[in-house]
C-alpha angles and dihedrals in degrees: 000000000000132000110306103190139252123310113273093227107111109251095016114117098181121118121259115261104165129022105323100328141078118255095266092048091044090054094049089049092051092045098043110012090248127083089212096046122112097023124123113219115253109272095014093106090051092044089053093045093052094047091047094050092050092055099033116135132193113265134050124037121273107225119212107236098193135064117332133195124246091275095054098258117139115249125211133174101241132157093001098310145067108268140169110272085221093057092050089049090050091052091047089055103034106022126239117342117271090240137356088258094062119103134202105256127195118230088192096056092229101108089115090059091053104260112165100170107151088215091061094052135090137159111261141166120254090253090049090048092051089046086057093051088056092049093048093044092237099119112106105226136130113352094359095058108101090222094052111123094179136047128223095265091051091050091051090048091050090051093047096049092046090050090057088065091225098105128051124219089257095054091050091048089056093045097050097035099243138112121278091241089055087059091044091053089047097050098041092049098249092119127035090014090144088071091064091061093049 
């Protein structure tokens, strides 16, 4: 297929992929019936964030109303790049991070819902942030992980049966309806290892 021209939306210089639009405008048209629908004007998110941070008060979560990343955190174009709104809020409240390795951690446990309240943020190491997720119950592990095929009781039973030496990993895999490598990762402590510490 040869060159099909430039997207017909004013100001867009991307090549046409479908009908008379680029891929992004075509998808908006298909979703909303309008190639311009669902798009936040450039600078609107940063304008909103700046105003919200100036008027922020301690208390309830402030939920990001615009685009979010796969993990629910708000995204904003700030300082020349796309960043988490919660990270910008943390920097506003507490200054720059102590190191490049520090993350903006939520005291409220609602980061996955888009909270960006500067009063709910602090700088933390990755380990501290992961510990927060355990405390808040937002860490996907065990039964709460969407790809989990077994529950905790089944994992305990697999480990107990394997420890007797009467069952091979292949037999246990057939019995519990999972792959042999899943049983292997379970019995050698690669997966579900947090249960060993409990």
